[in-house]
N, C-alpha and C positions, 0 to 999 in steps of 0.2 A: 451410589456413585456410578458414573458412566464408565463403560468398559475401557474406552480409549479417550485420552484428554484432547486429542487432535485427530481429525479425520481428513481423508483425501479422496476426491473423486473427480473425474473428468467428464464434462458434459459438452458435447459438440465442440471440442477443442479448447474448452475453458476449464481450468483446474480450480476446484473449490477446496480451499483449506478452511476447516471449521474448528474453532476452539470449542471443545465439547465438555464444558464444566458449568452448565447452567445453574446447578445447585450452589455454586460458589461465584456466581456472576462472572464466570469465565476468567477468574483470576489466574495469574501466571505463577503457578508453583513450578518446581523443578521439572516434573514430568511433562507439564504443558510446554515449558520453554524448550526442553529437549525435543518434544514432538514437533514444535514449530520449526526448529532448525532442520530436523530430519525431513520434514515434508516440503520445506522450501528447496532443499537440495534435490529432493525427488522431482519437484517441478522443473528445476533447472535442467535436469537430465532427461526429462520426458519430452520427446520430440512430438508427441501427439497433442501436447498442451501448449497453446500459443499465448495465453493470457492467464494470470492468476487472480482469483478473487478470494480475499480473506474476509471471514465473517465469524460470528459467534453463534452458538446454539441458543435457542429460546428467543424471547421477545423483550427481555429486560436489559440485557447487557451484551454489547460487543465484547468488551473486556474492561473489568473494573480496575485493572492494574496489577501490581505485584501482590502476591499472597502475603498479607501483613502478618497473619498468624505464623506462617513458616519463617518469615523474616525475623519475627520476635524470637521464635524457638532457636534459630540459628545465630541470633545476635549479629545480623548482617550489618557491616559497616559500609565500606565503599564497594559497590557492585563491580565485578570485573567487566571489561569491555564487552565480553561475549555473554553477559548475563541474560540478555534477551535479544532476539533478532532485530537488527537495525539495517534495513535494506540499504545497500550502498555504502555502509560503514564497516560492519563486521561480517556481512555476507553479501556478496554481489548477486544481483538479480537482473540480468540483462533484458529479460522479456518484461512486458508491461504488467503492472500490478494495480489492482483496484481494491479498496476497502469498502465492504458493504456493511455499514454501521447500523446495527439493529437495536441499539439501546445506548447505555452509558459507555463512553470511551474516555475513561479517566486514567491519569498517570500513564502506566505502561500501555493501556489501551489507546490513549492519545498518541503515544509514541508509535504504535503499530499503524494507526490510521495516517499519521503524519508522514511516515516513511513510504507509504504507497503512492503511486504516481497519480491516481485519481481516487476520489471518494464519492460514494453514493450513500446517502443517509436516509433512514426512516424519519418521518416527521417528529417522532417522540425522542429521537436520539439527542444526547447532550454530550458536550466535550469539555474536559477540564484537565489542566495540569495541576493536580491537587497536592503535590508534594509539600508545599509550604504549610499545609494544614496538618501534616503529620511529621514535620521535621526532617523530611527526606530531601533528596536532590533530583534535579532534572537536567544534567549536562547534555542529554540527548536532544534537548529542545533548542540547541544552538541554531538549527535551520529555521526556527519559527518566524523570525523577523524577516526572512526571505519570502516566506509564504503569505504573511499578513503584514499590514502596516506596523512599524516598530512600536508605536504607542499602544496598539491593541495587544501586541505580543507581550509588552511589559505588564499590561493589566492582567492578562491571562496568567502570566507567570507569578506575579507578586500577590494577587488576591487569591488565586486558587479557585475562584468562582467558576461555575459551569456556564457555558454559552449554549444556546439552543441550536438545533440543526439549521433553522432558517437564518439565524444570525451568522453562523459559520458559512453558509452559502453566500450571504451578502458580502462578506469580507474576503471571499475567495478560498477559504479552507476546505469547502465542500463544493463539488461540481453540480450535484442534483439532490433535491429533497423530494421524497415521494411517500405516499401512504405505506405503512408497514407491510400491508398485504402485497404491495407491488415491488418491494425491495429486491427480492431475488430475481424476478423477471427483468427488472430494469438493469440490474448489474450484469445479468447474463446477456442481455441485448447489447449493452454497451461493449462488453468484452468481445462479442461476436462481430461487431462492426470493426473493431480494431483487428481482430484475427483474420478478417476477410481481406485486409490490405496486404500489399507486398511486404513480406516478412523482413527483408533486409532494410527497407525504408522505415519500417516501424521501429526496429532496433536502433537505427541511426537517429531517428527523430527523438527517441528517449534520451540518448546520449547528448544530443545537441541542446535539449531543453535545460539540462543541468549545467552546461558549460559556464554561463554567465554568473552562476552562484559560486563558482570555484576559481575563476580566472578573470583577469582584466579583459575588457572587451576585445582589444586587438588580438590578444592571445586566443580568446574564445573563437574568433573568426578563423584563425589559422587552424585550430584544432578541428573546427567544423568542416573545413575543406578536406582535411585528412580523413575524417569520419565518412564523408559522403563520396569520396573518390571511388572506392570499390563498389559502391551502390550504382553510381553512374556507369561503371564498366561491367556490371552484371548482366546476365541473360534476362533477368526480370525487367531491367531498364529498357530492353528492346521489346519484351513481351507486352508491357503496358500499352505503348502506342500502337503496336500491331493489333492487339485485341480491340482497341478503340476503333481503328480503321476497319476492322472486319466485323464490327458490331457484335462482339461476343464477350463473354466473361473471361478475364485473364486467368491463365493457368500458371500460378506462381511456382517456381522451383526453389526459391531461396538460395539462388546462386547466380 
């Protein structure tokens, strides 16, 4: 068994949280779920980390979902809302998040990738909401029909059949598909491109992108104006044009 079910490291401003149970296909037992919550909170509080990348150890599974053996032993019925991290629902993550999917992302693994802002997948990765095959539920999949066309969401949810990484990219569930050997480098490079931008603008951009999923369009516009006003009034809003004029790299202050 691995010493820790979840690890945390920061590389050039990018926090990597890794589910470290490859012998169990990175399934979400209690220790792993607790470790994910703890390390996401650590990321939130870590000023040196601008972007989070979530991945799994090994090359077979990002996360195969809940630990069915543990569920059976505990006779789990309805999971509590805080059973597993759901970014934006039971734990707020203001900074950008990326899932680096290195294998199967089934059930709870699908949940974790779905809740990240961006997804980079290895070519051999597969995605499935497999709960219908084991008589379980997926209330956390409510956002799925906002991410992909409703008929595809229905097919994914009702059949439980996996879809390939390339199919997931075609329908917008995944941003990039790369060879497995290039997954970490690609995710790191994407995260660093985000981290190099004005931090207040990045945080506001993330908030803005989700508004139309939660509010009528007119209200979304109003809220977007409120979100962006302090960005316009920040020092960084002056630094960007000044750096452009002076032909130098901006020095962001985050204020």
